[in-house]
LUMKE-419209 format. One line per field, with one value per residue: residue number from 0; residue in three letters; chain; x negated, y, z of N, C-alpha, C, O, CB in turn. Coordinates in pm, 1 decimal. Glycine has a CB too. Layout:
# LUMKE-419209
k (NUM;...)
r (ALA;...)
c (A;...)
n_xx (X;...)
n_yy (Y;...)
n_zz (Z;...)
ca_xx (X;...)
ca_yy (Y;...)
ca_zz (Z;...)
c_xx (X;...)
c_yy (Y;...)
c_zz (Z;...)
o_xx (X;...)
o_yy (Y;...)
o_zz (Z;...)
cb_xx (X;...)
cb_yy (Y;...)
cb_zz (Z;...)
***
This chain:
# LUMKE-419209
k (0;1;2;3;4;5;6;7;8;9;10;11;12;13;14;15;16;17;18;19;20;21;22;23;24;25;26;27;28;29;30;31;32;33;34;35;36;37;38;39;40;41;42;43;44;45;46;47;48;49;50;51;52;53;54;55;56;57;58;59;60;61;62;63;64;65;66;67;68;69;70;71;72;73;74;75;76;77;78;79;80;81;82;83;84;85;86;87;88;89;90;91;92;93;94;95;96;97;98;99;100;101;102;103;104;105;106;107;108;109;110;111;112;113;114;115;116;117;118;119;120;121;122;123;124;125;126;127;128;129;130;131;132;133;134;135;136;137;138;139;140;141;142;143;144;145;146;147;148;149;150;151;152;153;154;155;156)
r (UNK;UNK;UNK;UNK;UNK;UNK;UNK;UNK;UNK;UNK;UNK;UNK;UNK;UNK;UNK;UNK;UNK;UNK;UNK;UNK;UNK;UNK;UNK;UNK;UNK;UNK;UNK;UNK;UNK;UNK;UNK;UNK;UNK;UNK;UNK;UNK;UNK;UNK;UNK;UNK;UNK;UNK;UNK;UNK;UNK;UNK;UNK;UNK;UNK;UNK;UNK;UNK;UNK;UNK;UNK;UNK;UNK;UNK;UNK;UNK;UNK;UNK;UNK;UNK;UNK;UNK;UNK;UNK;UNK;UNK;UNK;UNK;UNK;UNK;UNK;UNK;UNK;UNK;UNK;UNK;UNK;UNK;UNK;UNK;UNK;UNK;UNK;UNK;UNK;UNK;UNK;UNK;UNK;UNK;UNK;UNK;UNK;UNK;UNK;UNK;UNK;UNK;UNK;UNK;UNK;UNK;UNK;UNK;UNK;UNK;UNK;UNK;UNK;UNK;UNK;UNK;UNK;UNK;UNK;UNK;UNK;UNK;UNK;UNK;UNK;UNK;UNK;UNK;UNK;UNK;UNK;UNK;UNK;UNK;UNK;UNK;UNK;UNK;UNK;UNK;UNK;UNK;UNK;UNK;UNK;UNK;UNK;UNK;UNK;UNK;UNK;UNK;UNK;UNK;UNK;UNK;UNK)
c (A;A;A;A;A;A;A;A;A;A;A;A;A;A;A;A;A;A;A;A;A;A;A;A;A;A;A;A;A;A;A;A;A;A;A;A;A;A;A;A;A;A;A;A;A;A;A;A;A;A;A;A;A;A;A;A;A;A;A;A;A;A;A;A;A;A;A;A;A;A;A;A;A;A;A;A;A;A;A;A;A;A;A;A;A;A;A;A;A;A;A;A;A;A;A;A;A;A;A;A;A;A;A;A;A;A;A;A;A;A;A;A;A;A;A;A;A;A;A;A;A;A;A;A;A;A;A;A;A;A;A;A;A;A;A;A;A;A;A;A;A;A;A;A;A;A;A;A;A;A;A;A;A;A;A;A;A)
n_xx (-6385.1;-6107.3;-5909.5;-5664.0;-5527.9;-5271.7;-4942.6;-4710.1;-4443.0;-4458.4;-4550.7;-4328.6;-4123.7;-4234.4;-4229.8;-3960.5;-3883.2;-3795.5;-3539.6;-3389.7;-3205.4;-3012.2;-2684.1;-2473.9;-2419.9;-2105.6;-1872.2;-1602.7;-1387.1;-1422.2;-1364.9;-1091.1;-986.8;-1106.5;-1118.2;-1357.3;-1443.4;-1408.1;-1663.4;-1577.6;-1346.8;-1452.5;-1569.1;-1365.8;-1339.6;-1529.2;-1448.2;-1378.8;-1164.8;-885.1;-915.0;-763.4;-449.5;-256.8;-390.6;-518.9;-296.7;-174.4;-362.0;-355.3;-91.9;-108.6;-271.8;-119.5;52.1;335.2;619.6;888.0;1223.2;1304.2;1541.0;1738.8;1772.2;2052.8;2009.8;1814.5;1963.2;2153.2;1985.1;1892.5;2132.0;2179.6;1965.3;2030.7;2272.0;2179.0;2041.9;2257.7;2394.3;2211.1;2174.5;2410.4;2379.5;2173.7;1921.0;1647.7;1513.3;1179.7;1087.6;969.3;999.8;1044.5;1080.4;1222.5;1103.7;1197.1;1019.8;921.8;793.9;811.7;1098.5;1185.1;1310.8;1136.9;922.9;780.0;701.5;727.8;588.9;698.1;678.6;855.9;1066.7;1406.1;1646.9;1909.9;2196.7;2418.3;2685.3;2899.1;2825.1;2603.4;2334.7;2015.9;1835.0;1509.8;1307.8;1255.4;1307.4;1532.2;1690.3;1842.8;2054.2;2064.7;1813.7;1649.3;1432.1;1329.4;1338.4;1167.1;1084.1;973.0;1149.1;1386.6;1358.1;1378.1;1644.5)
n_yy (-929.9;-1109.2;-1061.7;-1164.5;-1421.8;-1534.8;-1429.6;-1207.4;-1280.4;-1549.6;-1648.4;-1589.9;-1749.1;-1999.2;-2018.8;-2062.3;-2285.9;-2537.7;-2504.6;-2357.0;-2459.0;-2576.6;-2643.8;-2394.8;-2384.9;-2426.5;-2330.4;-2507.7;-2343.7;-2130.1;-2246.2;-2287.2;-2022.8;-1886.5;-2032.7;-2187.5;-2018.7;-2065.7;-2024.9;-1910.4;-1778.8;-1593.9;-1411.9;-1244.1;-1065.0;-871.4;-746.1;-468.1;-190.3;31.8;328.5;557.2;529.0;542.0;756.0;752.4;738.2;980.9;1163.8;1098.4;1174.4;1449.9;1514.1;1461.7;1599.7;1783.6;1868.4;2094.6;1991.2;1999.3;2181.4;2075.9;2212.5;2303.8;2216.8;2018.9;1837.1;1760.3;1633.1;1422.3;1285.0;1206.5;1026.6;832.9;745.9;617.4;405.5;277.3;185.4;3.4;-206.6;-388.4;-532.3;-699.5;-597.5;-475.4;-192.0;-58.8;187.1;509.1;666.0;963.8;1038.7;1172.7;1136.7;1148.8;1290.7;1085.4;1124.3;1391.4;1584.5;1767.0;1923.3;1854.9;1649.6;1397.6;1366.5;1089.6;889.0;623.1;320.5;73.2;-214.8;-177.3;-310.9;-297.7;-86.8;108.4;297.3;389.6;368.1;514.4;420.0;328.7;56.9;-46.8;-299.6;-426.0;-204.6;21.6;313.0;618.4;817.4;1085.6;1142.1;1115.9;1271.3;1277.7;1086.9;876.8;696.6;466.8;288.6;420.3;643.5;545.1;495.3)
n_zz (1966.7;2083.6;2361.0;2459.1;2315.4;2298.4;2246.1;2419.2;2380.7;2320.0;2564.9;2729.4;2615.4;2649.9;2920.5;2989.7;2844.8;2921.4;3026.4;2849.5;2660.4;2809.1;2945.7;3089.5;3431.4;3586.7;3837.6;3990.0;4050.4;3873.7;3628.1;3628.3;3646.7;3429.8;3145.2;2927.8;2632.4;2280.2;2028.2;1787.4;1870.0;2045.0;1878.6;1804.5;2008.2;1965.8;1737.7;1520.0;1603.6;1567.2;1710.5;1712.1;1652.5;1360.9;1254.5;1001.1;830.9;889.2;791.9;520.3;464.5;496.5;283.2;62.9;-209.0;-206.9;-386.3;-471.9;-566.9;-908.9;-1083.3;-1347.9;-1677.7;-1889.4;-2152.7;-2110.9;-1961.8;-2152.0;-2340.7;-2184.3;-2139.6;-2402.1;-2445.7;-2252.6;-2360.6;-2591.4;-2473.2;-2354.1;-2581.1;-2686.8;-2499.0;-2482.5;-2719.9;-2667.3;-2671.7;-2495.8;-2427.0;-2395.7;-2180.4;-2066.4;-1766.5;-1586.4;-1259.0;-956.4;-629.9;-304.2;-30.2;226.7;463.9;551.1;642.5;466.2;159.0;-37.1;-251.0;-464.6;-813.7;-1015.6;-1267.9;-1456.4;-1633.8;-1808.8;-1887.2;-1965.9;-1761.8;-1675.2;-1699.5;-1535.5;-1575.5;-1423.0;-1148.6;-1170.9;-1199.4;-1307.5;-1400.4;-1414.1;-1493.3;-1188.1;-1044.0;-914.6;-1011.4;-925.3;-1126.7;-1070.0;-978.6;-1196.9;-1418.5;-1675.3;-1981.8;-2198.8;-2496.5;-2745.2;-2866.2;-2831.9;-2989.0;-3244.0;-3289.6)
ca_xx (-6339.8;-5970.7;-5898.3;-5542.9;-5486.4;-5130.8;-4858.5;-4619.5;-4322.1;-4488.7;-4557.1;-4194.0;-4048.1;-4293.8;-4194.9;-3824.1;-3850.8;-3730.1;-3398.9;-3325.4;-3095.7;-2922.6;-2550.9;-2463.9;-2338.7;-1985.3;-1804.9;-1467.5;-1294.0;-1439.5;-1302.7;-946.8;-957.8;-1153.5;-1166.8;-1462.2;-1389.9;-1482.4;-1745.4;-1494.6;-1256.2;-1530.6;-1598.5;-1253.8;-1360.9;-1616.5;-1394.1;-1349.1;-1024.9;-855.4;-897.6;-654.5;-349.1;-182.6;-474.0;-539.1;-169.1;-151.5;-451.8;-301.8;29.5;-149.0;-335.8;-19.5;107.5;480.4;674.9;1033.6;1298.2;1327.9;1677.5;1735.5;1849.2;2163.3;1952.6;1748.9;2069.7;2209.3;1887.3;1893.8;2255.4;2159.0;1877.1;2107.7;2368.0;2105.0;2017.9;2387.7;2427.3;2116.1;2185.0;2507.6;2331.5;2065.0;1792.8;1608.5;1404.3;1074.8;1093.9;892.8;1090.6;989.1;1186.2;1188.0;1112.5;1195.2;911.6;974.6;724.2;871.8;1243.2;1213.9;1368.2;1029.0;891.2;683.8;752.9;656.8;605.0;707.3;707.7;902.0;1178.7;1537.0;1716.9;2052.5;2240.0;2555.8;2725.2;2992.6;2751.3;2493.8;2210.0;1935.3;1740.4;1396.1;1249.5;1322.5;1319.5;1662.9;1679.7;1966.6;2044.8;2042.5;1670.3;1576.3;1396.0;1308.3;1329.5;1103.1;1060.8;966.2;1272.2;1494.3;1334.8;1416.1;1792.3)
ca_yy (-1044.2;-1094.4;-1101.7;-1242.1;-1477.9;-1573.8;-1310.5;-1203.6;-1354.4;-1692.1;-1677.3;-1585.9;-1865.0;-2118.2;-2018.1;-2111.5;-2383.6;-2655.3;-2477.2;-2266.1;-2524.9;-2643.0;-2587.7;-2308.3;-2451.8;-2354.4;-2379.0;-2554.4;-2230.5;-2050.2;-2316.3;-2265.5;-1882.3;-1846.0;-2146.8;-2155.1;-1974.6;-2111.6;-1920.5;-1842.4;-1688.5;-1487.2;-1311.5;-1149.8;-964.4;-766.8;-694.4;-324.7;-154.8;171.8;399.5;652.7;463.7;631.9;868.3;744.2;771.0;1125.1;1233.0;1075.4;1254.5;1589.9;1530.5;1443.4;1725.0;1775.4;1976.3;2100.3;1929.5;2090.5;2178.1;2060.8;2308.0;2240.6;2146.7;1898.2;1744.4;1706.2;1540.3;1305.8;1212.8;1146.3;911.3;731.5;692.1;522.4;285.9;212.2;116.5;-105.2;-316.8;-493.9;-613.0;-785.6;-528.2;-409.3;-102.7;-20.8;332.6;577.0;752.4;1051.4;1054.2;1240.4;1054.8;1236.3;1264.1;1014.9;1168.8;1518.6;1590.8;1879.9;1888.0;1826.9;1511.7;1381.7;1316.7;967.0;843.1;477.3;258.8;-64.9;-255.8;-151.4;-435.1;-274.8;52.5;115.2;437.2;428.6;389.7;603.7;352.4;277.9;-40.6;-75.6;-420.1;-447.3;-73.6;84.3;458.5;695.4;910.8;1220.0;1158.4;1104.3;1400.8;1262.3;951.4;869.4;559.0;448.7;220.5;519.0;737.7;478.7;499.4)
ca_zz (2039.1;2130.7;2500.2;2483.8;2187.9;2304.4;2259.4;2533.9;2345.2;2333.0;2707.4;2784.4;2570.0;2711.9;3061.9;3008.4;2741.8;2977.7;3061.4;2753.3;2588.8;2903.9;2962.2;3206.4;3534.4;3628.2;3957.0;3956.7;4060.1;3751.4;3515.3;3634.9;3619.0;3297.0;3068.1;2831.9;2504.4;2163.0;1965.8;1686.6;1940.1;2106.5;1776.8;1800.1;2111.8;1914.3;1612.6;1528.6;1621.8;1539.2;1837.6;1693.0;1570.2;1274.3;1211.1;856.0;766.6;906.5;698.6;385.6;451.3;480.4;153.1;-41.7;-259.0;-211.9;-467.8;-462.4;-677.1;-1021.2;-1134.5;-1493.9;-1757.8;-1962.8;-2268.4;-2061.4;-1924.1;-2276.4;-2396.8;-2096.7;-2171.9;-2534.3;-2426.7;-2180.2;-2457.5;-2676.0;-2390.7;-2336.5;-2705.8;-2712.7;-2402.5;-2516.1;-2832.8;-2620.3;-2680.0;-2371.8;-2467.7;-2300.5;-2169.0;-1961.5;-1691.5;-1483.6;-1159.8;-831.7;-508.7;-186.7;63.6;343.6;583.9;593.0;621.0;377.5;29.7;-130.9;-284.9;-573.5;-939.6;-1051.3;-1405.8;-1450.2;-1763.0;-1797.7;-1971.6;-1905.2;-1730.4;-1656.2;-1689.4;-1487.0;-1588.4;-1317.1;-1023.7;-1209.2;-1165.8;-1418.2;-1345.4;-1500.1;-1435.6;-1059.9;-978.2;-936.4;-1002.2;-935.7;-1239.5;-1016.2;-955.5;-1322.9;-1475.2;-1818.5;-2036.2;-2329.4;-2539.8;-2890.0;-2908.2;-2831.5;-3099.0;-3369.9;-3304.7)
c_xx (-6200.8;-5961.2;-5779.5;-5492.8;-5339.1;-5047.6;-4768.5;-4492.4;-4344.7;-4494.1;-4417.2;-4115.0;-4104.3;-4249.3;-4058.0;-3786.5;-3780.1;-3581.9;-3323.1;-3206.4;-3000.6;-2788.5;-2547.1;-2376.6;-2221.1;-1931.0;-1663.5;-1366.9;-1303.5;-1368.4;-1152.7;-912.7;-992.0;-1203.9;-1266.6;-1400.6;-1475.7;-1557.0;-1663.6;-1400.8;-1329.9;-1559.5;-1487.6;-1270.3;-1437.1;-1568.0;-1364.2;-1198.9;-1008.1;-826.4;-781.8;-552.8;-271.7;-263.5;-489.9;-411.2;-140.7;-238.5;-399.7;-176.6;-4.5;-208.1;-236.6;38.8;257.9;531.4;827.2;1099.0;1327.1;1470.6;1672.1;1820.1;1960.0;2111.1;1886.0;1852.1;2132.2;2115.4;1882.8;2018.9;2244.5;2073.2;1951.4;2213.5;2302.6;2078.4;2147.4;2430.4;2336.2;2138.3;2289.2;2462.7;2212.7;1927.5;1767.0;1487.9;1303.8;1069.5;998.5;985.4;1009.7;1103.6;1131.0;1205.2;1095.7;1084.4;969.9;911.0;787.3;1020.7;1282.5;1274.1;1262.1;1008.7;785.7;756.6;664.5;691.3;596.6;747.3;748.9;1020.8;1310.0;1607.3;1867.7;2079.1;2386.6;2597.1;2815.6;2920.7;2628.0;2358.1;2145.1;1831.5;1635.4;1316.2;1320.1;1338.4;1453.6;1650.7;1818.4;1949.5;2023.4;1894.0;1588.3;1555.9;1378.5;1296.6;1267.9;1087.8;1062.2;1093.8;1389.4;1480.2;1377.2;1565.1;1842.9)
c_yy (-1014.5;-1145.8;-1194.6;-1300.2;-1517.0;-1449.1;-1320.2;-1283.4;-1503.9;-1731.1;-1683.9;-1707.7;-1993.6;-2130.4;-2082.9;-2222.5;-2506.8;-2630.3;-2396.4;-2329.7;-2598.6;-2570.3;-2505.2;-2376.0;-2364.3;-2415.1;-2421.1;-2440.6;-2141.1;-2113.9;-2289.4;-2121.3;-1844.3;-1968.3;-2100.4;-2126.2;-2027.9;-1994.4;-1842.2;-1741.6;-1571.5;-1376.3;-1206.4;-1037.2;-844.3;-708.6;-545.5;-301.1;-6.5;242.2;497.6;589.5;567.3;748.0;868.5;781.9;921.1;1205.9;1217.9;1159.4;1401.5;1614.6;1518.4;1578.7;1706.3;1896.5;1979.3;2034.2;2035.0;2071.8;2174.8;2168.0;2231.4;2162.6;2015.7;1793.8;1679.8;1604.4;1411.0;1220.9;1142.8;1019.8;798.3;668.1;590.2;392.5;206.1;136.3;-3.7;-227.1;-423.2;-583.5;-701.2;-722.5;-456.2;-320.0;-79.5;131.5;380.9;677.9;837.4;1075.9;1116.8;1143.8;1146.4;1193.1;1203.5;1062.6;1296.1;1516.9;1706.6;1829.5;1850.8;1678.5;1508.3;1332.3;1200.9;929.3;691.2;423.8;114.3;-90.3;-233.9;-284.9;-412.8;-124.5;51.6;261.7;481.0;453.3;476.7;549.7;302.2;183.8;-71.7;-184.4;-445.2;-316.7;-10.5;234.6;520.9;796.7;1054.1;1248.6;1156.2;1243.3;1392.8;1115.7;960.7;722.8;549.4;382.9;318.3;616.9;678.5;492.2;641.0)
c_zz (2097.3;2272.5;2523.4;2351.8;2185.7;2327.8;2382.1;2506.6;2360.9;2480.0;2768.3;2742.1;2628.0;2857.5;3085.9;2910.5;2797.1;3008.6;2955.9;2681.9;2681.3;2910.1;3091.3;3310.8;3576.2;3756.1;3916.5;3963.6;3936.3;3633.4;3513.7;3597.4;3475.4;3221.0;2962.9;2694.6;2390.3;2100.5;1863.9;1752.2;2004.2;2006.8;1770.1;1901.8;2055.5;1782.0;1627.4;1546.1;1592.6;1671.5;1829.2;1598.7;1490.3;1220.3;1059.1;781.4;775.9;811.3;556.4;362.0;430.5;341.7;37.5;-80.6;-278.0;-287.9;-449.9;-584.0;-783.3;-1069.8;-1287.5;-1562.3;-1830.5;-2083.3;-2225.5;-2020.8;-2047.3;-2339.8;-2315.5;-2122.7;-2306.7;-2522.8;-2353.7;-2269.4;-2549.8;-2600.7;-2375.4;-2462.7;-2731.8;-2622.5;-2439.7;-2632.3;-2794.8;-2629.6;-2547.7;-2403.1;-2354.8;-2299.1;-2060.3;-1896.8;-1594.9;-1386.3;-1031.8;-715.4;-389.1;-92.1;190.4;472.7;638.6;562.9;529.5;246.6;-72.5;-153.7;-393.6;-697.9;-983.8;-1194.1;-1403.0;-1586.8;-1741.0;-1888.8;-1896.8;-1884.6;-1727.1;-1650.3;-1651.5;-1482.5;-1473.0;-1184.8;-1045.5;-1163.9;-1294.3;-1357.4;-1451.0;-1429.9;-1302.2;-981.0;-1016.5;-911.9;-1010.9;-1048.2;-1191.7;-995.9;-1084.5;-1382.5;-1626.8;-1857.5;-2174.8;-2366.8;-2691.8;-2941.9;-2913.4;-2947.2;-3233.1;-3395.8;-3309.6)
o_xx (-6178.9;-5999.8;-5790.7;-5419.6;-5284.2;-5076.9;-4752.7;-4438.8;-4257.7;-4445.8;-4388.9;-4044.8;-4029.1;-4233.6;-4038.1;-3667.8;-3709.7;-3505.1;-3203.9;-3113.2;-2916.6;-2780.4;-2609.9;-2266.8;-2235.7;-1942.3;-1611.6;-1269.5;-1203.2;-1316.5;-1094.5;-817.5;-913.9;-1321.4;-1260.0;-1315.4;-1598.1;-1518.3;-1678.0;-1377.4;-1274.7;-1572.9;-1513.5;-1219.8;-1411.8;-1639.2;-1327.9;-1117.2;-1104.4;-724.2;-710.5;-569.2;-226.6;-209.9;-475.8;-417.3;-89.1;-193.2;-399.9;-156.6;63.8;-195.7;-266.7;70.7;301.3;493.7;887.8;1037.8;1369.2;1515.0;1608.7;1924.8;1960.1;2161.6;1898.5;1831.1;2160.9;2160.5;1870.6;2010.8;2295.0;2105.2;1936.5;2242.3;2363.2;2090.6;2146.9;2496.4;2379.3;2121.8;2257.7;2504.7;2157.0;1827.5;1853.4;1374.2;1337.9;1049.7;953.8;1042.1;917.5;1209.4;1011.0;1308.1;993.4;1058.1;1057.0;968.0;813.2;1063.7;1400.5;1286.9;1296.5;1067.8;711.2;859.5;542.1;806.8;498.8;839.8;685.5;1069.0;1322.4;1624.7;1944.6;1996.6;2470.1;2551.0;2809.7;2952.2;2556.5;2278.4;2210.6;1750.5;1666.6;1263.5;1437.2;1378.4;1484.1;1606.6;1900.7;1842.4;1969.1;1852.2;1470.1;1649.9;1408.5;1251.9;1310.1;1079.5;1141.9;1141.6;1481.9;1580.2;1408.7;1607.7;1963.4)
o_yy (-907.4;-1259.1;-1292.1;-1231.1;-1531.6;-1370.8;-1427.1;-1347.2;-1575.6;-1838.4;-1772.2;-1765.9;-2087.8;-2240.8;-2150.0;-2251.0;-2574.4;-2726.2;-2370.5;-2257.9;-2675.6;-2450.5;-2541.9;-2420.8;-2244.1;-2535.4;-2372.2;-2441.3;-2081.6;-2043.0;-2270.7;-2099.4;-1777.1;-2003.5;-1987.0;-2201.3;-2035.0;-1878.8;-1720.4;-1633.3;-1462.1;-1260.1;-1091.7;-926.7;-730.0;-629.6;-500.8;-384.4;70.2;216.9;519.0;596.3;668.0;831.0;972.8;850.5;980.9;1306.0;1314.4;1210.5;1470.5;1724.8;1560.5;1661.2;1622.2;2010.4;1877.5;2022.8;2146.3;1959.6;2260.2;2208.6;2108.3;2054.5;1913.9;1674.5;1560.1;1500.3;1302.4;1098.2;1031.8;917.6;681.3;549.1;488.3;283.5;83.2;33.0;-101.9;-340.3;-541.7;-699.0;-770.1;-787.3;-385.8;-367.1;-80.5;195.8;304.3;764.2;788.4;1126.5;1113.7;1077.2;1213.1;1073.9;1262.9;1043.7;1306.9;1453.4;1739.5;1709.0;1817.7;1593.9;1604.4;1265.3;1212.8;936.4;635.7;475.9;41.6;-0.6;-268.1;-362.2;-498.4;-46.4;0.4;339.1;596.1;550.0;509.0;619.3;241.3;224.6;-116.4;-163.6;-483.2;-318.9;8.1;277.9;481.2;855.3;1135.9;1364.4;1190.8;1321.8;1488.3;1031.8;1041.3;635.9;615.1;417.6;299.5;667.8;752.7;499.6;663.2)
o_zz (2153.9;2301.5;2597.7;2280.9;2076.4;2418.2;2441.1;2597.2;2410.4;2516.1;2849.3;2824.8;2652.9;2909.7;3187.2;2894.4;2722.0;3016.5;2972.4;2645.9;2634.9;2883.3;3190.6;3277.8;3598.0;3779.5;3816.2;3888.4;3896.8;3547.1;3406.9;3522.5;3408.0;3232.1;2915.3;2647.3;2400.6;2117.8;1854.2;1698.7;2016.0;2045.0;1733.7;1881.8;2093.5;1720.0;1736.2;1506.9;1593.5;1735.4;1927.2;1476.9;1544.8;1146.9;995.4;679.3;681.5;755.9;479.9;251.8;354.8;288.3;-74.2;5.0;-356.8;-260.2;-416.6;-690.2;-751.7;-1094.2;-1349.6;-1511.9;-1832.3;-2113.6;-2293.7;-2042.8;-2047.9;-2387.6;-2372.1;-2127.1;-2323.3;-2583.4;-2389.2;-2255.9;-2583.0;-2656.5;-2382.7;-2452.2;-2792.2;-2667.8;-2429.1;-2640.7;-2880.3;-2598.6;-2495.4;-2405.3;-2236.6;-2402.1;-1974.9;-1963.8;-1529.6;-1423.9;-1004.2;-703.4;-374.1;-75.7;254.1;580.2;758.5;466.6;517.6;225.5;-186.0;-86.5;-412.5;-689.0;-988.8;-1236.1;-1352.8;-1649.2;-1664.6;-1958.0;-1779.2;-1978.8;-1771.0;-1603.0;-1725.9;-1398.6;-1429.9;-1115.4;-950.6;-1101.0;-1378.9;-1274.1;-1561.4;-1320.6;-1303.5;-864.5;-1134.3;-805.5;-1093.4;-1063.4;-1265.9;-995.9;-1082.6;-1395.0;-1698.5;-1779.3;-2257.8;-2280.1;-2758.7;-3049.9;-2992.4;-2997.9;-3326.1;-3511.0;-3321.8)
cb_xx (-6440.6;-5871.9;-5886.1;-5433.1;-5570.7;-5105.4;-4773.5;-4584.0;-4278.9;-4622.2;-4641.2;-4122.2;-4047.9;-4448.2;-4195.5;-3726.7;-3976.1;-3802.5;-3393.3;-3426.7;-3151.2;-2986.8;-2442.9;-2406.6;-2424.9;-1877.9;-1802.3;-1424.9;-1322.8;-1588.2;-1330.1;-893.5;-1034.2;-1265.5;-1049.5;-1564.9;-1382.4;-1387.5;-1869.7;-1412.9;-1179.0;-1661.1;-1616.7;-1122.5;-1437.5;-1755.4;-1266.5;-1399.8;-976.2;-734.9;-1026.6;-707.2;-253.8;-66.5;-612.2;-584.2;-54.0;-179.6;-596.6;-269.9;118.4;-250.9;-446.1;92.4;38.4;542.5;636.6;1080.6;1431.1;1226.0;1760.0;1785.2;1756.8;2265.3;1850.2;1657.3;2177.1;2238.0;1747.9;1887.9;2375.0;2092.1;1750.3;2173.6;2429.3;1971.8;1961.9;2494.2;2418.4;1974.5;2218.5;2640.7;2292.6;2065.1;1790.9;1574.8;1460.9;933.8;1238.0;763.1;1197.5;930.8;1251.6;1275.2;1004.9;1331.9;832.1;953.4;575.7;803.6;1315.4;1085.6;1451.2;901.3;1016.8;569.9;757.7;692.0;496.0;808.8;585.3;939.0;1164.1;1623.7;1668.7;2103.2;2216.2;2570.4;2796.3;3099.4;2710.0;2516.5;2234.7;1867.0;1813.4;1308.4;1092.9;1244.5;1200.3;1771.8;1588.0;2001.7;2171.2;2117.2;1621.3;1652.0;1268.0;1183.9;1470.1;965.2;1166.3;843.2;1304.8;1496.4;1187.2;1377.0;1861.3)
cb_yy (-1081.9;-1168.5;-979.4;-1154.3;-1597.5;-1679.7;-1290.8;-1059.0;-1322.1;-1726.4;-1571.7;-1459.2;-1872.0;-2112.6;-1874.8;-1997.6;-2425.3;-2698.7;-2403.4;-2220.1;-2621.3;-2649.2;-2700.4;-2169.2;-2486.4;-2357.1;-2269.7;-2667.5;-2147.9;-2033.1;-2468.6;-2298.3;-1793.3;-1738.5;-2221.7;-2270.7;-1821.1;-2177.3;-1981.9;-1945.1;-1764.4;-1542.3;-1378.1;-1223.1;-1025.3;-820.6;-771.9;-251.6;-189.3;185.6;473.4;789.8;380.2;684.3;862.3;602.3;691.0;1167.2;1177.6;925.9;1237.8;1628.9;1428.2;1347.0;1768.6;1768.2;1957.7;2246.1;1865.3;2065.8;2301.3;1920.9;2384.5;2346.7;2237.1;1931.4;1816.8;1819.3;1605.4;1349.5;1308.7;1248.0;952.7;792.9;805.1;584.3;325.5;316.2;213.6;-54.4;-261.0;-430.7;-522.3;-912.0;-427.7;-514.4;30.9;-83.5;378.9;646.5;669.0;1187.9;918.3;1367.1;940.8;1234.5;1393.5;866.1;1191.6;1638.7;1604.0;1962.1;2002.1;1887.9;1435.9;1283.3;1429.3;851.4;905.6;432.3;267.1;-97.3;-404.3;-55.4;-491.5;-345.1;131.2;47.9;459.3;320.8;255.9;742.8;234.9;395.3;-171.0;53.4;-405.9;-549.0;20.9;21.6;514.3;766.7;903.1;1236.9;1050.1;1012.0;1452.7;1337.7;881.9;942.3;465.0;364.2;103.9;594.7;777.8;330.2;424.9)
cb_zz (2149.2;2039.1;2588.5;2550.7;2155.3;2416.5;2133.5;2568.9;2201.6;2263.3;2779.2;2741.0;2418.3;2703.6;3115.5;2994.5;2670.5;3104.0;3192.3;2650.3;2487.4;3044.1;2964.5;3168.5;3657.6;3517.3;4070.2;4051.2;4187.4;3719.0;3523.0;3775.8;3715.4;3308.1;3001.6;2822.3;2498.9;2059.6;1898.4;1605.6;2045.9;2162.7;1639.8;1825.3;2230.9;1897.4;1571.3;1402.6;1765.3;1440.4;1876.4;1636.4;1656.7;1346.8;1278.8;815.6;831.2;1051.6;709.3;364.9;574.8;588.7;136.7;5.0;-393.1;-68.7;-618.6;-449.5;-625.8;-1137.3;-1083.5;-1534.4;-1860.0;-2008.7;-2340.9;-1942.7;-1842.3;-2375.6;-2401.3;-1948.5;-2172.2;-2630.4;-2347.3;-2056.8;-2540.2;-2723.4;-2250.8;-2299.6;-2822.3;-2694.8;-2267.2;-2550.8;-2948.6;-2697.5;-2799.5;-2258.5;-2514.3;-2339.2;-2138.6;-2018.4;-1615.4;-1544.3;-1129.2;-811.1;-507.8;-114.2;95.6;328.7;554.4;522.1;754.4;349.9;-22.8;-81.8;-329.4;-533.6;-1047.7;-954.1;-1502.3;-1341.7;-1857.9;-1653.3;-2014.2;-1994.2;-1596.1;-1527.3;-1823.3;-1346.1;-1721.7;-1298.6;-963.0;-1150.2;-1066.4;-1500.6;-1299.6;-1528.3;-1416.8;-976.9;-1018.1;-843.1;-1113.7;-800.0;-1325.5;-884.0;-862.9;-1422.8;-1410.5;-1861.7;-2041.3;-2329.3;-2479.8;-2928.1;-2812.5;-2699.1;-3104.1;-3366.7;-3189.8)
***
């Protein structure tokens, strides 16, 4: 035999059922100091935040592998000049070869001479020999930073 057929939760909700959906009474002085906030705006209060600003960036910077700049040999410089000469001959005729460039990007986080080597593939848009700039799509590269150039269109010529 069950002594208490009604649960405690049912008793508690029955006790306050007449006032549970009523609006909370406010004094006129409370309205001026703290106007009622919309539910959508209240959600912002509980949004997560970064307690340690810049922590994720600092960890990423420590994990990045920085290498020193490699000095090109004379043979590598000659080969690079040969590839740039081929590009210079193709551009005036309206041909824009697709090439893969390996270039050095200096590390912006540390002030050391180190950096990373990046491999980038794209169509040559412009080559300016006097300012020593090679533009691939919308990326402008200084020739001093270029380590290697490869491309099927360059091998044909």
